[in-house]
C-alpha positions in Angstrom: 139.8 120.3 114.0 136.6 118.2 112.8 137.2 114.7 111.4 137.1 114.2 107.8 133.5 113.4 106.6 132.3 112.0 103.0 128.7 112.9 102.0 126.5 110.3 101.0 122.8 110.3 99.3 120.1 107.7 101.0 119.2 105.4 98.1 117.2 102.8 100.6 115.4 103.0 104.1 115.9 99.5 105.5 113.9 100.2 109.0 113.8 100.9 112.5 116.3 99.4 114.6 117.6 98.9 118.0 115.9 98.6 121.3 113.4 101.6 121.1 113.7 101.8 117.3 115.4 104.8 117.9 117.7 103.9 114.9 117.3 104.0 111.2 119.2 101.5 109.1 119.9 102.9 105.6 121.8 102.2 102.4 123.9 105.1 101.4 125.9 105.4 97.9 128.9 107.9 98.2 129.0 110.8 96.0 132.6 111.0 95.9 132.9 107.0 94.8 129.1 106.5 93.2 129.5 102.8 92.9 130.2 102.3 96.3 127.5 101.5 99.0 127.5 101.9 102.9 124.9 100.1 105.2 124.7 103.0 107.8 122.4 103.4 111.0 121.0 107.1 111.4 119.4 109.1 114.4 116.8 111.4 113.7 114.6 111.8 110.6 115.9 110.5 107.1 114.3 110.3 103.7 114.7 108.4 100.4 117.3 111.0 98.8 118.6 112.9 101.7 122.4 113.6 101.4 124.2 112.9 104.8 127.5 113.4 106.1 129.6 110.4 107.1 132.4 111.0 110.0 133.8 108.0 111.1 135.4 104.6 109.2 133.4 102.7 107.0 132.3 98.9 108.2 129.9 97.7 105.3 131.1 98.4 102.1 130.0 97.0 98.7 131.1 97.4 95.0 128.6 96.8 92.1 
């Protein structure tokens, strides 16, 4: 069984992180809870406005 996932939209691309710059740090806005933002590291190509699915627990959550 797959873990539950939540769709989120990329609202800001912060830059490359990691030892070799493999990951991209992005700020996401959860689609189910539009005022909730999450800071995540994403592997692979990502652009502003992309929709990605978050599958694990949230670490850094901000509410406006």
